[in-house]
C-alpha positions as CSV (number, residue, x, y, z in Angstrom):
1,M,-8.8,0.2,-10.6
2,S,-10.8,-2.7,-12.1
3,N,-13.2,-2.8,-14.9
4,S,-15.8,-5.5,-15.4
5,L,-16.2,-5.1,-19.1
6,W,-15.0,-7.9,-21.3
7,Y,-14.8,-8.6,-25.0
8,P,-16.5,-11.7,-26.4
9,C,-15.0,-14.3,-28.7
10,C,-11.8,-12.7,-30.2
11,D,-10.6,-10.9,-27.1
12,L,-8.9,-7.6,-27.9
13,C,-7.7,-7.5,-24.3
14,I,-5.3,-10.4,-24.9
15,F,-2.1,-9.1,-26.3
16,N,-0.2,-12.4,-26.5
17,Q,-0.8,-15.9,-25.2
18,D,0.6,-19.5,-25.4
19,D,-1.2,-22.7,-24.5
20,F,1.8,-24.8,-25.3
21,E,-0.3,-27.2,-27.4
22,R,2.7,-28.6,-29.4
23,A,5.1,-31.5,-29.4
24,D,7.4,-32.2,-26.4
25,N,10.5,-30.0,-26.6
26,D,13.2,-28.7,-24.3
27,N,12.9,-25.4,-26.2
28,L,9.7,-23.3,-25.7
29,G,10.0,-21.7,-29.1
30,S,11.0,-18.3,-30.7
31,D,8.5,-16.4,-28.6
32,W,10.3,-17.2,-25.4
33,N,13.7,-16.5,-23.8
34,E,14.6,-19.1,-21.1
35,Y,16.7,-16.5,-19.3
36,A,17.5,-18.6,-16.2
37,G,16.8,-22.1,-15.1
38,D,15.1,-24.7,-17.3
39,A,11.5,-25.2,-18.6
40,D,10.4,-27.9,-21.1
41,I,7.2,-28.6,-22.9
42,V,5.8,-32.0,-21.9
43,S,2.3,-33.3,-22.7
44,N,1.1,-29.8,-23.8
45,K,2.3,-28.2,-20.5
46,V,5.4,-26.4,-19.4
47,Q,7.4,-28.3,-16.7
48,L,9.5,-26.0,-14.5
49,L,12.6,-28.0,-13.7
50,L,15.3,-25.8,-11.9
51,D,15.2,-23.4,-9.0
52,D,14.8,-19.7,-9.9
53,T,13.7,-20.3,-13.5
54,V,12.9,-17.1,-15.4
55,V,11.2,-17.3,-18.8
56,I,10.5,-14.1,-20.7
57,N,8.0,-13.6,-23.5
58,Q,9.5,-11.9,-26.5
59,I,6.2,-10.5,-27.9
60,Y,4.4,-8.8,-25.0
61,D,5.5,-5.2,-24.7
62,R,2.9,-3.2,-22.6
63,I,4.7,-0.7,-20.3
64,P,3.3,-0.6,-16.8
65,Q,3.6,3.2,-16.3
66,N,1.8,3.9,-19.6
67,D,-0.5,0.9,-20.3
68,G,-0.5,-1.4,-17.2
69,Q,0.1,-5.1,-17.4
70,V,-2.1,-8.0,-16.5
71,I,-0.1,-11.3,-16.5
72,F,-2.1,-14.5,-16.2
73,G,-0.7,-18.0,-15.5
74,K,-3.8,-20.2,-16.1
75,T,-3.8,-23.6,-14.4
76,F,-0.5,-23.7,-12.4
77,Y,-0.2,-27.2,-10.9
78,G,1.9,-28.1,-7.9
79,N,2.3,-31.4,-6.2
80,E,5.4,-31.1,-3.9
81,N,5.6,-29.3,-0.6
82,G,7.3,-25.9,-1.0
83,V,7.3,-25.6,-4.8
84,Q,6.8,-22.0,-6.0
85,G,5.1,-21.0,-9.2
86,R,5.5,-17.4,-10.4
87,V,4.1,-15.0,-13.0
88,I,6.4,-12.1,-13.9
89,G,5.9,-8.5,-15.1
90,G,7.6,-5.1,-15.4
91,A,10.8,-7.0,-16.3
92,V,14.2,-6.1,-17.6
93,V,16.7,-8.9,-17.8
94,G,20.1,-9.4,-19.3
95,E,21.1,-5.8,-19.1
96,A,23.0,-3.9,-16.4
97,T,20.5,-4.8,-13.7
98,D,17.8,-7.5,-13.6
99,R,14.6,-6.2,-12.2
100,Y,11.0,-7.6,-12.2
101,W,7.8,-7.9,-10.2
102,Y,6.3,-11.3,-9.6
103,A,3.3,-13.0,-8.0
104,Q,4.2,-16.3,-6.2
105,Y,2.1,-19.2,-5.2
106,E,3.8,-21.7,-2.8
107,W,2.1,-25.1,-2.4
108,G,2.0,-26.7,1.1
109,T,0.9,-30.0,2.4
110,T,-2.4,-28.6,3.7
111,N,-2.1,-24.8,3.3
112,S,-0.5,-22.7,0.6
113,E,0.7,-19.1,0.4
114,L,0.3,-16.2,-2.0
115,K,3.0,-13.5,-2.0
116,L,4.0,-10.4,-4.0
117,Y,7.6,-9.5,-4.6
118,L,9.9,-7.1,-6.4
119,F,13.3,-8.6,-7.4
120,E,16.3,-6.4,-8.2
121,D,20.0,-7.2,-8.5
122,G,21.9,-6.1,-5.4
123,T,18.8,-5.8,-3.3
124,G,17.2,-9.2,-3.8
125,H,13.6,-10.2,-3.3
126,T,11.5,-7.5,-1.5
127,Q,8.0,-8.6,-0.4
128,Y,5.1,-6.1,-0.8
129,G,1.7,-6.5,0.8
130,T,0.9,-9.3,3.2
131,T,1.3,-13.1,3.0
132,V,-2.1,-14.7,2.3
133,T,-2.6,-18.2,3.7
134,I,-4.9,-20.3,1.5
135,P,-6.6,-23.5,2.8
136,N,-5.6,-25.6,-0.2
137,G,-2.8,-28.2,-0.4
138,L,-0.9,-30.3,-2.8
139,G,-2.1,-31.6,-6.2
140,S,-4.2,-28.5,-6.8
141,N,-4.7,-26.2,-9.8
142,V,-4.3,-22.4,-9.4
143,D,-4.9,-19.5,-11.7
144,L,-2.3,-16.9,-10.8
145,Y,-2.4,-13.2,-11.8
146,L,0.0,-10.3,-11.5
147,C,-1.4,-6.8,-12.2
148,L,0.8,-3.6,-12.5
149,V,-1.8,-0.9,-13.2
150,P,-1.4,2.9,-13.1
151,E,-3.9,4.9,-11.1
152,S,-4.7,6.9,-14.2
153,N,-3.4,7.3,-17.8
154,I,-1.4,10.4,-16.7
155,S,0.2,9.0,-13.6
156,N,3.4,7.0,-13.2
157,F,2.1,5.6,-9.9
158,G,-0.2,2.8,-9.3
159,Y,-0.5,-0.6,-7.6
160,A,1.0,-4.0,-7.9
161,T,-1.4,-6.8,-7.1
162,A,-1.1,-10.6,-6.9
163,T,-4.3,-12.7,-7.1
164,A,-4.8,-16.5,-6.9
165,L,-8.1,-18.0,-8.0
166,V,-8.4,-21.3,-6.0
167,G,-11.6,-23.3,-5.7
168,G,-13.7,-20.5,-7.0
169,I,-12.4,-18.0,-4.5
170,N,-10.1,-15.0,-5.3
171,Y,-7.3,-14.5,-2.8
172,S,-5.3,-11.2,-3.2
173,T,-2.5,-9.1,-1.8
174,A,-1.3,-5.7,-3.0
175,S,1.3,-3.1,-2.7
176,A,0.7,0.4,-1.4
177,R,0.7,3.1,-4.0
178,T,4.1,2.9,-5.7
179,S,6.0,4.1,-8.8
180,L,5.5,1.6,-11.6
181,P,8.3,0.4,-13.8
182,T,8.9,1.4,-17.4
183,H,10.1,-2.1,-18.4
184,E,7.7,-3.9,-20.7
185,K,8.8,-7.6,-20.5
186,A,6.7,-10.3,-18.8
187,G,6.7,-14.0,-18.4
188,F,6.7,-16.8,-15.8
189,G,9.0,-19.0,-13.7
190,C,9.5,-20.6,-10.4
191,G,11.3,-20.1,-7.1
192,K,11.8,-23.6,-5.6
193,S,11.5,-26.3,-8.3
194,P,10.2,-29.9,-7.7
195,A,12.5,-32.9,-7.0
196,T,10.4,-34.9,-9.5
197,A,9.7,-33.5,-13.0
198,G,6.0,-32.9,-13.6
199,N,5.2,-31.8,-10.1
200,L,5.2,-28.1,-11.1
201,T,3.6,-27.2,-14.4
202,L,1.9,-24.4,-16.2
203,D,-0.9,-25.0,-18.8
204,H,-1.5,-21.6,-20.4
205,W,0.2,-18.2,-20.2
206,I,-1.6,-15.0,-21.2
207,G,-0.3,-11.4,-21.4
208,R,-3.3,-9.0,-21.2
209,R,-4.0,-5.4,-21.6
210,S,-5.1,-3.5,-18.5
211,S,-7.9,-1.0,-17.8
212,Q,-5.5,1.8,-18.5
213,D,-4.2,0.6,-21.9
214,D,-3.6,3.4,-24.4
215,D,-4.8,1.3,-27.4
216,V,-7.8,-0.7,-26.2
217,S,-10.3,0.6,-23.6
218,G,-12.5,-1.4,-21.2
219,C,-10.1,-4.2,-20.4
220,P,-10.3,-5.9,-16.9
221,D,-7.5,-5.9,-14.4
222,C,-7.0,-8.7,-11.8
223,P,-10.2,-10.3,-10.5
224,T,-11.6,-8.2,-7.7
225,P,-12.2,-9.3,-4.2
226,E,-15.7,-10.5,-3.5
227,C,-18.1,-8.9,-1.0
228,S,-21.8,-9.9,-0.9
229,H,-22.7,-6.4,0.4
230,C,-21.2,-4.7,-2.7
231,I,-22.9,-4.2,-6.0
232,D,-22.2,-7.2,-8.2
233,S,-20.2,-8.5,-5.2
234,E,-17.2,-6.5,-6.5
235,A,-14.9,-4.7,-4.1
236,P,-11.6,-2.8,-4.4
237,F,-8.4,-4.2,-2.9
238,Q,-7.8,-1.0,-1.0
239,F,-9.7,1.9,0.5
240,E,-8.3,5.3,1.5
241,V,-9.8,6.9,4.7
242,E,-9.3,10.6,5.5
243,I,-10.1,11.5,9.2
244,S,-10.7,15.1,10.5
245,G,-12.2,16.6,13.6
246,G,-10.0,14.8,16.1
247,D,-9.3,15.9,19.7
248,T,-5.7,16.1,20.9
249,T,-6.1,18.2,24.0
250,P,-5.9,15.5,26.7
251,A,-2.5,13.9,26.9
252,C,-3.4,10.4,25.7
253,C,-5.6,11.4,22.8
254,L,-4.2,10.3,19.5
255,D,-3.9,12.8,16.7
256,V,-5.9,10.7,14.3
257,E,-6.3,13.4,11.6
258,G,-4.8,12.3,8.3
259,T,-5.0,9.7,5.6
260,Y,-5.0,5.9,6.0
261,V,-4.8,3.1,3.4
262,L,-6.7,0.0,4.3
263,D,-6.0,-3.4,2.6
264,R,-8.5,-6.1,1.9
265,I,-8.3,-9.1,4.3
266,S,-8.6,-12.0,2.0
267,P,-10.3,-15.3,3.0
268,G,-7.8,-17.4,4.9
269,Q,-5.8,-14.3,5.9
270,T,-5.8,-13.6,9.7
271,P,-7.0,-10.1,10.6
272,Q,-5.3,-8.0,13.2
273,N,-8.6,-7.7,15.1
274,C,-8.4,-3.9,15.3
275,I,-10.2,-2.3,18.2
276,C,-14.0,-2.2,18.0
277,D,-14.2,-4.5,14.9
278,F,-16.3,-7.7,14.7
279,G,-13.4,-10.1,14.0
280,S,-14.9,-11.3,10.7
281,T,-13.0,-11.5,7.5
282,A,-16.1,-11.2,5.3
283,C,-15.9,-7.8,3.6
284,L,-13.1,-6.4,5.9
285,W,-10.3,-4.0,5.3
286,E,-7.5,-3.0,7.7
287,S,-4.8,-0.4,8.0
288,A,-1.2,-1.0,9.2
289,A,-0.9,-1.1,13.0
290,Y,-0.1,2.1,14.8
291,T,0.7,2.9,18.5
292,G,-1.4,5.1,20.7
293,P,-0.2,8.6,21.9
294,C,1.0,7.4,25.3
295,G,2.9,4.5,23.7
296,T,1.2,1.7,25.7
297,Q,-1.4,0.3,23.2
298,T,-1.3,-0.7,19.6
299,G,-4.3,-0.6,17.3
300,C,-5.4,-0.2,13.7
301,M,-8.3,1.1,11.6
302,S,-10.8,-1.3,10.1
303,L,-13.6,-0.9,7.6
304,S,-16.4,-3.5,7.2
305,F,-19.8,-4.0,5.6
306,R,-22.7,-6.0,7.0
307,A,-26.4,-6.5,6.3
308,S,-29.2,-4.5,7.9
309,G,-32.3,-6.0,6.4
310,A,-32.2,-5.1,2.7
311,D,-29.7,-2.3,3.4
312,T,-26.0,-2.2,4.2
313,I,-24.1,-0.8,7.2
314,M,-20.7,0.6,6.5
315,S,-18.7,0.5,9.7
316,L,-15.3,2.2,10.5
317,A,-13.5,1.5,13.7
318,F,-10.1,2.9,15.0
319,L,-8.0,3.5,18.1
320,I,-8.1,7.1,19.4
321,E,-6.8,6.9,23.0
322,D,-4.7,4.7,25.3
323,H,-3.9,4.5,28.9
324,A,-1.2,2.5,30.7
325,I,-3.7,1.2,33.3
326,A,-7.1,1.4,31.6
327,G,-5.9,0.1,28.2
328,A,-6.9,1.1,24.6
329,A,-10.0,3.0,23.6
330,G,-11.5,3.4,20.2
331,V,-14.6,4.5,18.3
332,R,-16.9,3.0,15.8
333,M,-18.5,5.2,13.2
334,E,-21.4,3.8,11.0
335,K,-23.6,4.8,8.1
336,T,-26.6,2.9,6.7
337,I,-26.7,2.8,2.9
338,T,-29.8,1.8,1.0
339,G,-29.4,-1.6,-0.7
340,D,-25.9,-2.8,-1.7
341,V,-22.9,-0.4,-1.8
342,D,-21.2,0.6,-5.0
343,C,-17.9,-0.3,-3.3
344,K,-15.6,0.1,-6.3
345,N,-16.7,3.6,-6.9
346,L,-17.0,5.1,-3.4
347,N,-15.6,8.6,-3.5
348,E,-15.3,10.5,-0.2
349,E,-18.3,8.7,1.3
350,Q,-18.8,10.5,4.6
351,L,-19.3,9.0,8.0
352,D,-20.0,11.5,10.9
353,T,-21.9,9.4,13.5
354,V,-20.0,7.7,16.3
355,V,-22.2,4.8,17.5
356,Q,-19.9,3.1,20.0
357,H,-17.1,4.0,22.4
358,C,-15.1,0.7,22.8
359,K,-13.4,-0.8,25.8
360,G,-15.7,0.5,28.4
361,F,-13.9,3.3,30.3
362,T,-14.6,7.0,30.4
363,F,-13.3,8.8,27.4
364,D,-11.1,11.9,27.7
365,C,-11.1,12.5,24.0
366,A,-14.0,14.5,22.4
367,T,-15.5,12.6,19.4
368,G,-18.4,14.7,18.4
369,N,-16.6,16.4,15.5
370,L,-15.0,13.3,14.0
371,L,-15.5,13.0,10.2
372,A,-14.3,10.2,8.0
373,K,-14.2,10.2,4.2
374,V,-13.9,6.8,2.5
375,T,-12.6,6.4,-1.1
376,A,-12.0,3.3,-3.1
377,L,-8.5,3.0,-4.6
């Protein structure tokens, strides 16, 4: 989904931008539509002054389904508990139905939160992905990104991603595969505004092309998660895991065969601690929780990477069996890869070796034919 190439100097990947380096004014200028709320230029920054402010750029016109969108709010500043900065994409406003995606960063006294939403008249604000808690409080600067990028240049489907760069660390949350909008507008705004003017500001807004843009190739998407065991420390937001060879003959053996989507656990985000995993958030992905076949235990699937000398061990763990008395049972499958892993380009990487039966009781389920295929999304 991401591309690390970048253009030097005059960046062809920037479609439109505004650094607000002009005289104080309660009008942002002809390039902007203050559709809702209020935003003013003060001291070369935009102050967001009213709840639910929506400001739409009049120039940017990349269609998410065709070209993708990468919307970047550079140096958002918040200094009141609960204020919410937003970057907006895939937007249509002022017509029959308002609809737009947005990435939101909410400042807290000691911890802040990153969330991803789709707003639509009549439905309201629907959250996608997980809430990411970030150990960073008031008075801090944040770079906030929204990406709406198709999975290919012939697909209407793709992924929405919210990323916050805070203190040199990328924190991210993403939707599952979803139909992307055809609406090309983008901008910024806020949810809750500050009580005191100047406590929620934006320094620079940038509307970029994505990696799937029809006119310019090689543009980057949102910053990728970092994993020291991946080549260039770059990792995807999601992996897809296909499982085959499961055993459903005994009554409490889960039919694990099928496809699972695993989301990256960002720094500061609490993992579910899926069965058999190591409980570390360094280079960890997890699926949604699911219930065992006898309905007594809940588990999930986790994928992780860890060092083995100069090599890397890819580890996949998941629930396959549960008992009302004995509890849950799972397996860990592993594969050793020479050096670092090309995580962003994994394509049906196979794991076929079970190295551990977890939880310590005798298994009824046969595991010798299990096969997992791991693909980066």
